DRENKELUM-375619 format. One record per residue (C-alpha): residue number from 1; residue in three letters; x, y, z. Coordinates in steps of 0.001 Angstrom, whole numbers, plus 524288, in hexadecimal, padded with zeros to 5 digits. Each point is the difference from the previous one (the first is absolute). Example, Ala and Ser with C-alpha at 12.3 -4.5 7.8 and 13.67 -1.06 7.14 Angstrom:
// residues 2
   i  aa     X     Y     Z
   1 ALA 8300C 7EE6C 81E78
   2 SER 8055A 80D70 7FD6C
This chain:
// residues 139
   i  aa     X     Y     Z
   1 UNK 7DDE3 95119 7DB6F
   2 UNK 8074E 7FBCC 80C2B
   3 UNK 80C01 7F7AC 7FD09
   4 UNK 80144 7F474 80963
   5 UNK 80C92 7FED9 807D6
   6 UNK 80250 7F2FC 7F91B
   7 UNK 8028F 807BD 7F36C
   8 UNK 80B40 8090E 80352
   9 UNK 8080B 80702 7F5E8
  10 UNK 7FCEA 80891 7F476
  11 UNK 7F2F0 8006F 7F915
  12 UNK 80059 7FBFE 7F1AB
  13 UNK 7F4E7 80658 7F876
  14 UNK 7F8B9 7F692 7F729
  15 UNK 7F31F 7FF4C 7F8A3
  16 UNK 7F698 7F58E 7FB7C
  17 UNK 7F4A5 7FFA2 7F663
  18 UNK 7F2F9 7F952 8023A
  19 UNK 7FAD9 7FE91 7F223
  20 UNK 7F35E 7F910 7FC5B
  21 UNK 7FBA4 7FD31 7F217
  22 UNK 7F205 801AA 7FB2A
  23 UNK 7FD08 7F1F2 80436
  24 UNK 803DA 802F5 80E16
  25 UNK 80CBC 7F863 7FF60
  26 UNK 80BD9 804FE 80785
  27 UNK 80D0A 80278 7F949
  28 UNK 80ADB 7F7F5 80646
  29 UNK 80E4B 7FE43 7FCAC
  30 UNK 808FD 7F4F0 803BE
  31 UNK 80C4F 805FD 805B3
  32 UNK 80C3A 7FCB5 7F827
  33 UNK 80978 8057D 80A25
  34 UNK 801B0 80052 80EC2
  35 UNK 7F9A1 80347 808E4
  36 UNK 7F45A 7F6FE 7FE20
  37 UNK 805B1 7F9C8 7F3BE
  38 UNK 7F655 7F63F 7FA42
  39 UNK 7F476 80543 807B7
  40 UNK 7F45C 8070D 7FA21
  41 UNK 7FC90 80DE5 803CD
  42 UNK 7FAC7 80C9D 7FA8F
  43 UNK 809A5 8074E 7F749
  44 UNK 8085F 80A3F 80688
  45 UNK 80D5A 803D4 804B9
  46 UNK 808A1 80AD8 80512
  47 UNK 7FD7C 80E5E 7FDF2
  48 UNK 80BBD 80604 7F932
  49 UNK 80659 80C64 80509
  50 UNK 7F864 80C03 7FB9D
  51 UNK 7F449 7F7D8 7FBBE
  52 UNK 7F268 801A1 805CA
  53 UNK 7F84F 7F3E5 80425
  54 UNK 7F603 800A5 7F4FA
  55 UNK 80A9E 800DF 7F59F
  56 UNK 80752 7F4E1 8068E
  57 UNK 7F43E 7F6FF 8000B
  58 UNK 7FD4C 802BC 7F190
  59 UNK 80E54 7FD5B 7FCA8
  60 UNK 80096 7F374 807FC
  61 UNK 7F39E 7FA71 7F9D8
  62 UNK 804E2 8033B 7F259
  63 UNK 80D43 7F9AE 802BE
  64 UNK 7FA32 7F3BB 80602
  65 UNK 7F3F6 7FDE5 7F773
  66 UNK 800D7 8089D 7F3CC
  67 UNK 7F324 8065A 8042B
  68 UNK 7FD24 80E73 800BE
  69 UNK 7F79F 80364 80BAA
  70 UNK 7F866 80B67 80549
  71 UNK 800FA 8018F 80EAF
  72 UNK 7F2A9 8015D 8066F
  73 UNK 80373 801C3 80E5E
  74 UNK 808DE 7FBA9 80AEE
  75 UNK 7FA20 7F46E 80757
  76 UNK 80981 7FD1B 80B03
  77 UNK 80DC3 7FE5E 80506
  78 UNK 8072C 7F3F9 804B8
  79 UNK 80D21 7FE5B 806B9
  80 UNK 8090C 7F4BF 7FCDD
  81 UNK 80D9F 7FD11 80540
  82 UNK 80AA6 801CF 7F5CE
  83 UNK 80946 7F46F 7FE6C
  84 UNK 80C5A 807E0 80294
  85 UNK 7FCB7 80B68 808DF
  86 UNK 7F49C 808F5 8021E
  87 UNK 7F20E 7FDF0 7FBC8
  88 UNK 7F771 80201 7F42B
  89 UNK 7F4F9 809E4 80124
  90 UNK 7F706 7FBC1 7F4F1
  91 UNK 7F52C 8094F 7FBD4
  92 UNK 7F605 7F894 7F7F1
  93 UNK 7F762 8064C 7F5B7
  94 UNK 7F3A3 7FB98 7F92E
  95 UNK 801C0 80172 7F14E
  96 UNK 7F97A 7FCAA 7F326
  97 UNK 80552 7FC3E 7F2BF
  98 UNK 7F971 802A3 7F30F
  99 UNK 80701 7F53D 7F880
 100 UNK 8018E 7F355 807E4
 101 UNK 80323 7F8C4 7F354
 102 UNK 80DC0 805D1 80044
 103 UNK 8034C 7F82E 80C3F
 104 UNK 80D32 7F92F 7FFA9
 105 UNK 80A12 7FE00 80AC2
 106 UNK 80B25 809AD 80034
 107 UNK 80DC1 7FFF8 80571
 108 UNK 7FC64 7FE91 80E75
 109 UNK 7F523 7F612 7FDDD
 110 UNK 80117 7F185 7FCE5
 111 UNK 7F192 80005 7FC52
 112 UNK 7F44D 80932 80037
 113 UNK 7F18A 7FD32 7FF38
 114 UNK 7F270 80437 80412
 115 UNK 7FA93 7F6DC 80A70
 116 UNK 7F21C 7FE42 804CF
 117 UNK 7FF63 803B8 80E77
 118 UNK 7FADD 7F25B 80335
 119 UNK 80C4F 7FA12 7F9F3
 120 UNK 80A2B 80844 8070C
 121 UNK 800CB 7F5E4 80ADA
 122 UNK 804C2 7F5FF 7F600
 123 UNK 80C91 807C4 7FDE0
 124 UNK 80B8A 801B9 8092C
 125 UNK 7FE4B 80E77 80327
 126 UNK 80846 8094E 807F0
 127 UNK 7FD71 80089 80E94
 128 UNK 7F4FD 80929 803B7
 129 UNK 7FB30 802C9 7F22B
 130 UNK 7F293 7F9E2 8014A
 131 UNK 7FDFE 80573 80DB1
 132 UNK 80372 80DE8 7FBCB
 133 UNK 7F6EF 7FF75 7F435
 134 UNK 7F511 7FABD 8088B
 135 UNK 80258 80A80 80A4D
 136 UNK 7FF02 80A8A 7F595
 137 UNK 7F356 7FA2D 7FAC7
 138 UNK 805EF 7FC1F 7F2F2
 139 UNK 7FE12 7F13A 8010A
């Protein structure tokens, strides 16, 4: 992926999880911390040193939602400017959970819920979320 000149500085590796329940609802978390505090997005975060992307996405979902997931496949990558310096390179993965009843917000999430795709527009979501999911054929 070509990094635009408007995003100079180091790349920060991140992951995100696109998780649907058996009713076709999308898992969203309300961010408790900057950046995007108060906005809704898919769960995810930074890849820790020595961690592979699939392990990172499983860890992030567990921390933010209390859900165990199985990664199905990578669906796409987005770039976002980091608030301090550099830019986030976010690899997003389609995943499934076998026990959606365990859902509860974790330390990085003010709230977590499954949302019908038709209702996502009713929530204040992070910039580019809906467009990326539509581009990847997931909404």
